[in-house]
C-alpha positions as CSV (number, residue, x, y, z in Angstrom):
1,M,15.6,87.6,4.3
2,H,16.3,86.1,7.5
3,K,17.5,82.8,9.2
4,L,18.5,80.8,12.3
5,L,22.4,81.1,12.5
6,S,21.6,77.0,14.0
7,S,20.7,76.1,10.6
8,L,23.6,77.3,8.7
9,I,26.6,76.8,11.4
10,D,27.4,73.5,9.9
11,V,28.3,74.3,6.8
12,L,31.1,76.7,7.9
13,N,33.1,73.8,9.8
14,P,34.0,75.9,12.7
15,L,37.4,75.8,15.0
16,E,35.7,78.0,18.2
17,T,32.2,79.5,18.8
18,H,30.8,81.9,20.8
19,N,27.3,83.0,22.0
20,T,25.6,81.6,18.7
21,G,23.0,79.9,20.6
22,S,19.8,81.9,19.3
23,V,21.3,84.2,16.5
24,V,19.3,85.5,13.6
25,I,21.2,86.2,10.5
26,R,19.4,88.9,8.0
27,G,22.3,89.4,5.7
28,I,26.1,88.9,5.1
29,A,29.2,91.2,4.3
30,Y,32.5,91.2,4.0
31,D,32.9,95.2,3.8
32,S,32.3,96.7,7.2
33,R,30.8,99.2,5.2
34,D,27.9,97.3,4.1
35,V,27.1,95.7,7.5
36,K,23.2,96.2,8.6
37,E,21.5,95.1,12.1
38,G,21.5,91.5,11.4
39,Y,24.2,90.9,9.0
40,A,26.7,88.2,9.8
41,F,30.2,90.0,8.9
42,F,32.9,88.0,7.3
43,A,36.6,88.9,8.2
44,L,38.7,88.4,5.1
45,P,42.6,88.3,4.9
46,G,43.7,90.8,2.3
47,T,46.5,91.8,-0.2
48,H,46.5,95.6,1.9
49,T,44.7,95.1,4.9
50,D,42.8,92.6,7.2
51,G,39.1,92.2,7.4
52,K,39.6,91.6,11.4
53,R,41.0,95.6,11.9
54,F,36.8,96.5,10.7
55,I,35.5,94.0,13.3
56,G,34.6,97.2,15.4
57,A,33.2,99.0,12.7
58,A,31.2,95.5,11.8
59,V,29.7,95.5,15.1
60,D,28.9,98.9,15.7
61,A,27.3,99.0,12.4
62,G,25.2,96.1,13.9
63,A,26.5,92.8,12.7
64,S,24.9,89.8,14.4
65,L,27.8,87.4,13.8
66,I,31.5,87.6,13.1
67,V,33.2,85.1,11.4
68,Y,36.9,85.0,11.3
69,Q,40.4,82.9,10.7
70,G,43.3,83.0,12.9
71,G,44.0,84.9,15.8
72,L,42.2,87.8,17.6
73,D,42.9,89.2,20.4
74,N,40.0,91.2,21.4
75,I,36.9,89.2,21.0
76,P,34.1,91.8,20.9
77,E,31.1,90.6,24.4
78,G,27.9,90.4,23.3
79,I,28.1,89.3,19.9
80,A,28.0,85.7,18.2
81,W,31.5,84.6,16.7
82,I,32.9,81.6,15.0
83,K,36.5,81.2,14.3
84,V,37.3,78.9,11.0
85,A,39.8,77.9,9.1
86,D,40.0,79.8,5.6
87,A,37.7,82.8,6.0
88,R,36.9,82.8,2.4
89,R,35.6,79.1,1.6
90,A,33.5,79.4,4.8
91,M,31.9,82.4,3.3
92,S,31.1,80.9,-0.1
93,A,29.2,78.0,1.8
94,F,27.4,80.0,4.6
95,S,26.4,82.1,0.8
96,A,24.9,79.2,-0.7
97,A,23.6,77.8,2.5
98,F,21.6,81.2,3.1
99,Y,20.0,82.4,-0.2
100,D,19.0,78.1,-0.7
101,R,21.7,77.0,-2.8
102,P,20.0,78.7,-5.8
103,S,22.4,77.2,-8.2
104,E,21.5,74.1,-7.8
105,K,17.8,74.8,-9.0
106,L,19.5,76.8,-12.2
107,R,21.1,75.3,-14.9
108,I,24.1,77.3,-14.9
109,I,26.8,77.6,-17.7
110,G,30.3,78.6,-16.7
111,V,32.4,80.3,-19.3
112,T,36.2,80.7,-18.7
113,G,39.4,81.2,-20.7
114,T,41.8,84.8,-20.8
115,D,40.0,86.5,-23.5
116,G,36.5,86.7,-24.5
117,K,34.6,85.3,-21.7
118,S,32.6,88.8,-21.3
119,S,31.6,88.4,-25.3
120,T,31.1,84.7,-24.9
121,S,28.7,85.1,-22.2
122,Y,26.8,87.8,-23.7
123,Y,26.4,85.7,-26.6
124,I,25.0,82.5,-24.8
125,W,22.4,84.5,-22.8
126,Q,21.5,86.6,-26.1
127,L,20.8,83.6,-27.7
128,L,18.5,81.7,-24.7
129,R,16.7,84.8,-24.2
130,S,16.4,85.0,-28.3
131,L,14.8,81.1,-27.9
132,G,12.4,81.8,-25.6
133,Y,14.4,81.5,-21.9
134,K,14.1,83.7,-19.3
135,C,18.0,83.7,-17.6
136,G,20.2,85.7,-15.9
137,I,23.9,86.8,-16.2
138,I,26.9,87.8,-14.4
139,T,30.0,89.3,-16.5
140,T,32.4,91.3,-16.2
141,V,30.9,94.0,-17.7
142,L,26.8,93.7,-16.8
143,Y,24.4,91.2,-15.0
144,S,20.7,90.7,-15.2
145,T,18.6,88.7,-12.9
146,G,16.0,87.9,-15.8
147,G,15.2,91.3,-17.0
148,D,17.3,93.6,-19.4
149,A,21.0,94.0,-18.5
150,V,22.5,96.7,-17.3
151,P,25.7,97.5,-16.2
152,N,27.9,95.4,-13.6
153,P,28.4,97.9,-10.8
154,L,31.7,96.3,-9.7
155,R,35.1,96.2,-10.3
156,Q,35.3,92.5,-9.8
157,S,34.9,89.8,-13.2
158,S,33.6,87.2,-10.7
159,P,32.0,89.4,-7.6
160,E,32.8,87.4,-3.7
161,A,30.5,84.9,-2.9
162,P,27.5,86.7,-1.1
163,F,26.9,89.0,-4.3
164,V,26.8,85.6,-6.5
165,H,24.6,83.7,-4.7
166,A,22.5,86.7,-4.2
167,A,21.9,87.4,-7.8
168,L,21.5,84.0,-8.4
169,Y,18.4,83.9,-5.9
170,D,17.0,86.8,-7.3
171,M,17.2,85.3,-10.6
172,L,15.0,82.3,-9.3
173,L,12.7,84.9,-7.9
174,E,12.2,86.3,-11.4
175,G,11.2,83.0,-12.9
176,C,14.7,82.1,-14.3
177,E,15.6,78.8,-15.6
178,I,19.5,79.3,-16.5
179,A,22.1,81.5,-15.4
180,V,25.4,82.3,-17.5
181,V,28.2,83.4,-15.1
182,E,31.8,84.7,-16.3
183,S,34.3,82.2,-14.6
184,T,37.7,84.0,-13.9
185,S,40.7,81.9,-12.8
186,H,40.7,84.3,-9.7
187,G,36.9,83.3,-9.0
188,L,37.4,79.4,-9.7
189,S,40.4,79.7,-7.7
190,P,40.4,78.1,-4.0
191,R,42.3,81.1,-2.6
192,T,39.2,83.2,-3.4
193,A,36.2,80.3,-3.3
194,R,33.7,83.1,-4.4
195,L,32.7,80.2,-6.8
196,A,33.0,77.1,-5.1
197,D,29.9,76.9,-4.3
198,V,28.0,77.3,-7.5
199,A,26.8,74.1,-9.3
200,F,28.1,74.6,-13.1
201,D,26.0,72.6,-15.6
202,A,28.1,73.5,-18.4
203,G,31.7,74.9,-19.3
204,V,33.0,76.8,-21.5
205,F,36.5,77.5,-22.3
206,T,37.8,79.9,-24.8
207,N,41.6,80.3,-24.8
208,I,44.1,80.6,-22.6
209,T,47.5,83.0,-22.5
210,H,49.7,85.0,-20.3
211,E,47.6,87.0,-17.4
212,H,47.5,87.3,-13.6
213,L,50.4,85.9,-12.7
214,E,51.1,88.3,-10.2
215,F,48.2,85.9,-8.7
216,H,48.2,82.9,-9.6
217,G,52.4,82.5,-9.9
218,S,52.7,80.7,-12.3
219,F,51.4,80.0,-15.7
220,E,50.7,76.0,-15.0
221,N,48.7,77.0,-11.8
222,Y,46.7,80.0,-13.8
223,L,46.2,77.0,-16.3
224,S,44.9,74.7,-13.4
225,D,43.0,77.9,-11.6
226,K,41.1,77.6,-14.5
227,A,40.4,74.0,-15.1
228,E,38.6,74.1,-11.7
229,L,35.3,74.6,-13.7
230,F,35.8,71.7,-15.9
231,R,36.8,69.3,-12.6
232,R,33.3,70.1,-10.9
233,L,30.9,69.8,-13.8
234,P,28.8,66.7,-13.3
235,D,29.2,63.7,-15.5
236,Y,25.8,64.3,-16.9
237,G,27.1,68.2,-18.1
238,A,28.8,69.6,-21.0
239,A,32.3,70.9,-21.4
240,I,32.6,73.0,-24.6
241,I,36.1,73.4,-25.4
242,N,38.2,75.4,-27.9
243,L,40.0,73.0,-29.8
244,D,42.5,75.4,-31.6
245,D,44.0,76.1,-28.4
246,K,47.4,74.3,-27.6
247,Q,45.5,73.8,-23.6
248,S,42.2,72.0,-25.1
249,A,43.8,68.3,-24.2
250,Y,44.6,69.2,-20.5
251,L,41.3,70.7,-20.5
252,A,39.9,67.9,-21.5
253,E,41.7,65.5,-19.2
254,Q,40.1,67.6,-16.6
255,T,36.1,66.5,-16.5
256,K,34.6,63.7,-16.7
257,A,31.5,65.7,-18.1
258,R,30.9,65.2,-22.3
259,R,33.0,66.7,-24.4
260,L,32.3,69.4,-27.5
261,Y,34.9,70.9,-29.5
262,Y,34.8,73.9,-31.7
263,S,37.3,75.3,-34.3
264,A,37.6,78.4,-36.0
265,S,40.6,76.8,-38.3
266,G,38.5,74.7,-40.1
267,N,39.1,71.3,-37.8
268,N,36.7,69.2,-38.8
269,K,37.7,67.0,-35.9
270,A,35.2,69.3,-33.7
271,D,31.8,69.3,-32.9
272,L,31.3,73.1,-34.9
273,W,33.8,74.5,-36.8
274,A,34.0,77.6,-39.0
275,K,35.8,78.1,-42.1
276,D,35.9,81.0,-44.9
277,I,35.8,83.7,-42.2
278,H,36.0,87.2,-43.6
279,G,36.2,89.8,-41.6
280,S,35.4,93.8,-42.0
281,L,34.7,96.7,-39.8
282,E,31.3,96.7,-40.5
283,G,30.9,92.9,-39.6
284,T,32.4,89.0,-40.1
285,E,31.2,86.4,-43.1
286,L,31.8,82.7,-42.6
287,E,30.5,79.3,-42.9
288,L,29.8,76.9,-39.9
289,L,29.9,73.3,-40.4
290,T,28.9,69.8,-38.5
291,N,28.9,66.8,-39.8
292,S,25.7,67.2,-41.0
293,L,25.4,70.5,-42.0
294,S,27.0,73.6,-43.6
295,K,25.5,77.1,-43.4
296,K,26.8,80.4,-44.2
297,I,26.0,83.3,-41.9
298,R,27.0,86.8,-41.6
299,L,27.5,88.2,-37.9
300,P,27.2,91.7,-37.2
301,L,30.0,91.8,-35.1
302,I,33.4,93.2,-35.7
303,G,36.6,90.9,-35.5
304,E,37.1,87.7,-37.0
305,F,37.6,86.2,-33.2
306,N,34.1,86.7,-32.4
307,A,33.4,83.4,-34.7
308,D,35.5,81.6,-31.8
309,N,33.0,83.2,-29.3
310,V,29.9,82.5,-31.2
311,M,30.8,79.2,-31.8
312,A,31.3,78.4,-28.6
313,A,28.0,80.0,-27.4
314,V,26.2,78.3,-30.1
315,L,27.5,74.7,-28.7
316,A,26.8,76.3,-25.3
317,C,23.0,77.0,-26.2
318,K,22.7,73.2,-27.9
319,E,23.8,71.7,-25.1
320,I,21.5,73.1,-22.5
321,T,18.5,73.2,-24.4
322,G,18.8,70.2,-26.4
323,K,17.5,72.7,-29.4
324,S,18.6,72.3,-33.2
325,I,22.0,74.1,-33.8
326,D,20.5,75.1,-36.9
327,T,17.7,77.2,-35.2
328,I,20.4,78.7,-33.0
329,I,22.8,79.3,-35.3
330,E,20.0,81.1,-37.7
331,K,19.4,83.6,-33.9
332,S,23.7,84.1,-33.8
333,M,22.9,86.5,-36.7
334,E,21.2,88.9,-34.5
335,L,23.7,89.4,-32.1
336,K,24.8,92.7,-30.8
337,S,28.1,93.3,-29.4
338,L,29.4,94.3,-25.6
339,D,29.6,98.3,-25.3
340,G,34.0,98.9,-25.0
341,R,34.6,95.5,-27.7
342,M,35.9,96.6,-30.9
343,Q,33.1,100.1,-30.4
344,A,33.6,102.5,-33.8
345,I,33.5,105.9,-32.5
346,R,31.7,108.1,-35.5
347,C,31.4,111.8,-34.9
348,G,32.3,113.0,-38.3
349,Q,36.3,113.0,-38.0
350,P,38.1,112.2,-41.1
351,F,40.4,109.4,-39.2
352,G,38.8,106.1,-37.3
353,V,38.3,105.4,-33.8
354,I,37.6,102.2,-32.2
355,V,37.8,101.7,-28.0
356,D,38.3,97.7,-27.1
357,Y,38.8,96.2,-24.3
358,A,41.8,94.4,-24.6
359,H,44.8,94.1,-22.4
360,T,46.5,90.6,-23.0
361,P,49.2,89.4,-25.1
362,G,46.5,87.4,-26.4
363,A,44.0,89.9,-27.4
364,F,46.8,92.2,-29.2
365,E,47.8,89.2,-31.1
366,R,44.1,88.9,-32.5
367,L,43.6,92.5,-32.8
368,F,46.1,94.2,-34.6
369,P,46.5,91.8,-37.6
370,F,42.8,92.3,-38.0
371,V,42.7,96.2,-38.1
372,K,45.7,96.6,-40.0
373,R,44.2,95.0,-43.1
374,F,41.6,97.4,-43.1
375,T,43.3,100.8,-41.9
376,H,45.0,102.6,-45.7
377,G,46.7,105.2,-42.7
378,R,48.9,104.8,-39.8
379,I,47.7,103.4,-36.6
380,I,48.2,104.8,-33.6
381,T,47.2,103.1,-30.5
382,V,46.4,104.5,-26.8
383,F,47.0,101.4,-24.3
384,G,48.5,100.6,-20.8
385,S,48.6,98.3,-18.0
386,A,47.2,97.5,-15.0
387,G,49.4,98.1,-11.6
388,E,49.9,95.7,-9.0
389,R,48.8,93.1,-11.9
390,D,50.7,90.9,-14.0
391,T,53.9,92.5,-14.5
392,E,55.4,90.0,-17.3
393,K,53.0,90.7,-20.0
394,R,54.2,94.6,-19.6
395,P,57.0,94.8,-22.2
396,W,55.3,91.3,-24.1
397,Q,52.0,93.8,-24.8
398,G,55.1,96.8,-26.2
399,S,56.8,94.3,-28.5
400,I,52.9,93.1,-30.2
401,A,52.3,96.8,-30.5
402,D,55.5,97.8,-31.6
403,R,55.2,95.7,-34.8
404,Y,52.0,96.5,-35.9
405,A,51.2,100.2,-34.9
406,D,52.6,103.3,-36.3
407,I,52.9,105.7,-33.3
408,I,52.6,104.6,-29.4
409,I,50.9,106.4,-26.5
410,L,51.6,104.6,-23.5
411,T,48.9,105.3,-20.5
412,D,47.1,104.5,-16.6
413,E,45.3,102.1,-17.2
414,D,44.6,101.4,-13.5
415,P,47.8,102.0,-11.7
416,R,47.0,101.4,-8.4
417,L,49.7,101.8,-5.8
418,E,52.5,101.7,-8.5
419,D,54.5,104.3,-9.9
420,R,52.3,105.3,-13.1
421,M,55.6,106.1,-15.0
422,G,57.1,102.7,-14.2
423,I,54.6,100.8,-15.1
424,L,55.0,102.3,-18.8
425,R,58.8,102.1,-18.6
426,D,58.4,98.5,-18.4
427,I,55.5,98.2,-21.0
428,A,58.5,100.2,-23.7
429,E,61.2,98.1,-22.9
430,G,59.0,96.1,-25.6
431,C,58.8,99.1,-27.8
432,T,62.3,98.3,-29.3
433,K,61.2,100.0,-33.1
434,K,59.9,103.0,-31.3
435,S,62.0,106.3,-30.8
436,E,60.5,108.4,-27.5
437,G,59.4,111.8,-28.4
438,K,58.9,110.5,-32.2
439,D,56.9,107.9,-32.6
440,L,56.6,106.9,-28.5
441,F,55.0,108.6,-26.1
442,L,54.5,107.9,-22.9
443,I,51.9,110.4,-21.0
444,P,50.4,109.0,-17.6
445,D,47.2,111.1,-17.7
446,R,44.6,109.0,-19.9
447,K,42.9,112.0,-21.5
448,K,45.6,113.5,-22.4
449,A,47.1,110.6,-24.2
450,I,44.1,110.4,-26.0
451,E,43.9,114.1,-26.9
452,H,48.0,113.8,-28.5
453,A,46.3,111.1,-30.4
454,F,43.3,112.9,-32.1
455,G,45.6,115.5,-32.0
456,I,48.1,113.8,-34.5
457,A,45.9,111.9,-36.1
458,K,45.5,112.4,-40.1
459,K,42.7,111.5,-42.6
460,G,42.6,107.1,-43.3
461,D,44.3,106.8,-39.8
462,L,43.1,104.9,-37.3
463,V,43.3,105.4,-33.3
464,L,42.9,102.5,-31.3
465,L,41.8,103.1,-27.8
466,L,42.9,99.9,-25.9
467,G,42.8,98.2,-22.2
468,K,39.6,100.5,-20.6
469,G,36.5,99.0,-22.8
470,H,33.1,99.5,-20.9
471,E,34.9,100.1,-17.5
472,K,33.5,103.0,-15.4
473,S,36.6,104.2,-13.6
474,I,40.4,104.0,-13.0
475,V,41.9,103.2,-9.9
476,M,44.7,105.6,-8.8
477,A,46.7,105.0,-6.0
478,D,44.4,107.7,-4.0
479,G,41.1,105.8,-5.1
480,T,38.9,106.0,-8.6
481,I,38.3,108.5,-10.8
482,P,35.1,108.3,-12.8
483,W,36.1,107.0,-16.3
484,H,34.1,106.6,-19.9
485,E,36.4,105.7,-22.3
486,A,34.3,106.4,-25.3
487,K,31.8,109.2,-23.5
488,V,35.8,110.8,-23.5
489,A,37.1,110.4,-26.5
490,E,33.7,111.7,-28.1
491,E,33.8,114.3,-25.6
492,I,37.7,114.9,-27.3
493,L,36.4,115.0,-30.6
494,A,33.3,117.8,-29.9
495,S,35.7,119.9,-28.8
496,M,37.9,119.6,-31.5
497,G,34.5,120.4,-33.5
498,Y,33.4,116.9,-34.5
499,K,29.9,116.4,-33.0
500,I,28.0,113.0,-33.8
């Protein structure tokens, strides 16, 4: 694909330009290592470095255009460059224009919230496919441009704008009608503008709890960035909102779209509500109701919190397709869960093992009480907290685990450039009922931490491995190391003599 820069330049709102006359753009990159001949290189400001440091490398790799913000000492000769006020915002607009604004030709469902975004997105995608629609999906865990879903190769829940618009463009080429886009607060924030030029038709709100304050600065800013999805919905669009969440009224006020509500607490003021929810480690039974419908169903999904996610998915599918809610609810009984979400590891060991992505206080508050009901022995939990991320939640996580778990083993999640033991000490501050070396252990090496958990587990115990879920790496100070929680667990169990 290629386009003349002259057909794209206006969307950049340039402050200064140089040598832009007959430039052809063949792609977009913000990492100089991804630049190819004819690419536009966006020199983005970053947390640890500045993209302007890599302009030389981008030019050497064949970039035909450099877009930057701020000052630039050495402007390369013989190449087009454009100065803009905000390089990230400019990259979003440029990406949308380069790929012919694909989101305007698809029906786009955005899903936001602290917990449940990926699962709800995946359920919507499955339901749409079961209803006969060809659709794509972009989530933390996986993505698809029309075919079977494959693991997301990136560590960003909401990828940068070039990836998003390229994926949406590919969906159109594959004949998709609808796309589901997990929409994080980072992606929705004007500071990153990753989703700034995606034209959403429907928005889903799951819940909001304490998370990512290292980026947003305050809970109010975090909530406002989440609400950006709903502010941008058209008046003919649909806002699907969790009525049970304390911020539901605020979200409803932020949109001109039609509002629809769901409730797992049985609130019949909702458009779809649930009652008699009974979960087990095999699935979830519940009754779904509307003003004209009552239907008892069984979901093959572990965790009663999935009632929320499924109701959100049902309403989103109803609004985007116009299909009857009864038909969609029938299809929900065939849903599959994501890898790394309440994933049971069964290798013949006498104790239970569950892998889950839970890494926020809200997720902990839902998960621990649920598993406590079905555990006859002790709960042994292994988890950590991300480095260079929300530090305030760490003792909160520790406190919740302290209430429910019998033994806590703290370990690496993604320490990044932070001190590994320092992160674990922060979490341990909340574990006031535990004694280090007795029922509280700080073991930074995650594999050794899991080995310790399995080594002390007895018949009837449950080992919870939390925080990594589907992720395929651990981010350390000196780079990433490969990681697959479920496979590591299986390998350790195999070394103990337990095999599938």
